[in-house]
C-alpha positions as CSV (number, residue, x, y, z in Angstrom):
1,X,0.1,0.2,0.1
2,X,2.8,2.6,1.2
3,X,4.4,2.0,-2.8
4,X,1.1,2.4,-4.1
5,X,1.0,5.7,-2.5
6,X,4.6,6.8,-3.3
7,X,3.7,5.8,-6.8
8,X,0.7,7.7,-7.4
9,X,2.2,10.6,-5.6
10,X,5.3,10.5,-7.7
11,X,2.9,10.5,-10.8
12,X,0.7,13.3,-9.4
13,X,4.6,15.3,-8.7
14,X,5.6,14.4,-13.0
15,X,1.7,15.3,-13.8
16,X,2.5,18.8,-12.0
17,X,5.8,19.4,-13.0
18,X,4.5,18.8,-17.4
19,X,1.6,21.2,-17.2
20,X,3.8,23.9,-15.0
21,X,6.5,23.3,-17.6
22,X,3.9,24.5,-20.0
23,X,2.8,27.5,-18.2
24,X,3.6,29.3,-15.2
25,X,7.2,27.9,-14.4
26,X,7.9,28.1,-17.9
27,X,10.7,30.6,-17.4
28,X,11.9,29.5,-14.0
29,X,12.8,25.8,-15.3
30,X,14.7,27.6,-18.8
31,X,17.4,28.0,-16.1
32,X,18.1,24.4,-16.6
33,X,18.5,23.7,-19.2
34,X,22.8,23.5,-20.3
35,X,23.6,26.1,-23.0
36,X,25.1,23.1,-25.0
37,X,21.9,21.1,-26.0
38,X,22.2,21.6,-29.7
39,X,17.8,22.4,-29.6
40,X,16.1,25.8,-28.5
41,X,15.9,25.8,-25.1
42,X,12.7,26.4,-25.0
43,X,11.2,23.8,-27.1
44,X,13.5,21.7,-24.5
45,X,10.9,22.9,-21.5
46,X,8.1,22.0,-23.4
47,X,9.0,18.6,-24.8
48,X,10.3,17.8,-21.2
49,X,7.1,19.3,-20.2
50,X,5.0,17.0,-22.2
51,X,7.2,13.9,-21.5
52,X,7.0,14.6,-17.4
53,X,2.7,14.6,-18.1
54,X,3.1,11.0,-19.9
55,X,5.1,9.5,-17.5
56,X,3.2,11.5,-14.5
57,X,0.5,10.0,-16.1
58,X,2.0,6.2,-16.7
59,X,2.8,6.0,-13.3
60,X,-0.9,6.5,-12.4
61,X,-2.7,4.5,-14.9
62,X,-0.4,2.0,-16.1
63,X,0.2,-0.5,-13.2
64,X,0.5,-3.6,-14.9
65,X,3.2,-1.7,-16.9
66,X,4.5,-0.4,-13.4
67,X,7.8,-2.2,-13.9
68,X,8.8,-0.8,-17.6
69,X,7.5,2.6,-16.0
70,X,9.4,3.2,-13.5
71,X,12.3,2.5,-15.0
72,X,11.7,4.9,-17.7
73,X,11.3,7.2,-15.0
74,X,14.1,6.5,-13.2
75,X,16.2,6.6,-17.0
76,X,14.3,10.3,-17.5
77,X,15.7,11.1,-13.8
78,X,19.4,10.8,-14.6
79,X,18.9,12.2,-18.5
80,X,17.5,15.6,-16.5
81,X,20.0,15.7,-13.6
82,X,22.3,17.5,-16.0
83,X,20.1,20.1,-16.3
84,X,20.5,20.7,-12.3
85,X,24.1,20.4,-12.7
86,X,24.0,23.6,-15.3
87,X,22.3,25.7,-13.0
88,X,25.0,25.7,-10.2
89,X,27.7,25.4,-12.5
90,X,26.6,28.6,-14.1
91,X,25.2,30.2,-10.9
92,X,21.5,30.3,-12.6
93,X,18.7,31.4,-9.6
94,X,15.4,29.3,-10.7
95,X,13.0,28.3,-8.3
96,X,14.3,29.8,-5.2
97,X,17.2,28.4,-5.4
98,X,20.0,32.4,-5.5
99,X,22.8,30.7,-4.2
100,X,25.3,28.5,-5.0
101,X,24.5,26.3,-1.7
102,X,21.2,26.6,-2.5
103,X,21.9,24.7,-6.1
104,X,24.4,21.7,-4.0
105,X,21.3,21.3,-1.4
106,X,19.5,20.6,-4.5
107,X,21.4,17.7,-6.6
108,X,20.9,15.1,-3.8
109,X,17.3,14.8,-4.0
110,X,17.5,13.6,-7.7
111,X,18.6,10.6,-6.1
112,X,16.4,10.3,-4.6
113,X,13.8,10.1,-7.8
114,X,15.4,7.6,-8.8
115,X,15.4,5.4,-5.8
116,X,11.5,5.9,-5.1
117,X,10.7,5.6,-9.2
118,X,12.4,2.4,-9.0
119,X,11.2,1.7,-5.6
120,X,7.3,2.3,-5.7
121,X,7.5,0.6,-9.2
122,X,8.4,-3.0,-7.8
123,X,11.7,-2.2,-10.5
124,X,14.1,-2.4,-7.9
125,X,12.6,-5.6,-6.7
126,X,12.6,-7.0,-9.6
127,X,16.1,-6.0,-10.3
128,X,17.1,-8.1,-7.1
129,X,15.5,-11.5,-8.4
130,X,16.8,-11.5,-11.1
131,X,20.4,-11.0,-10.2
132,X,20.3,-12.1,-6.6
133,X,20.1,-10.8,-3.0
134,X,23.6,-9.2,-3.1
135,X,22.0,-6.2,-4.7
136,X,21.6,-3.7,-2.2
């Protein structure tokens, strides 16, 4: 039951984050697009917002495919992590993160999101079954 609640909450988090990408926090999300990404930053924000909406809905609705969805969501969190690092490296203010300390303190939350995606969907447990219980 706890895993289900966490999975749904993570889905709602992604759904709201995706909607905010497309609406009221669009400018804030631009601060996370690294300058080396070879696309228009606004397009990156829009596309990542759409992906977040789809992933959020998938976490909530696709219960039978939750393990696959968990791996995809975890991969998404890994792929967007360079944006958090770019925000720190380039001293970009956004989301109330207006100091390097605040931007540093944000970084450890990404692995937490990855863990929650894997744990709440059963993906982590599946990996342990496949490879034995020696995996943390």
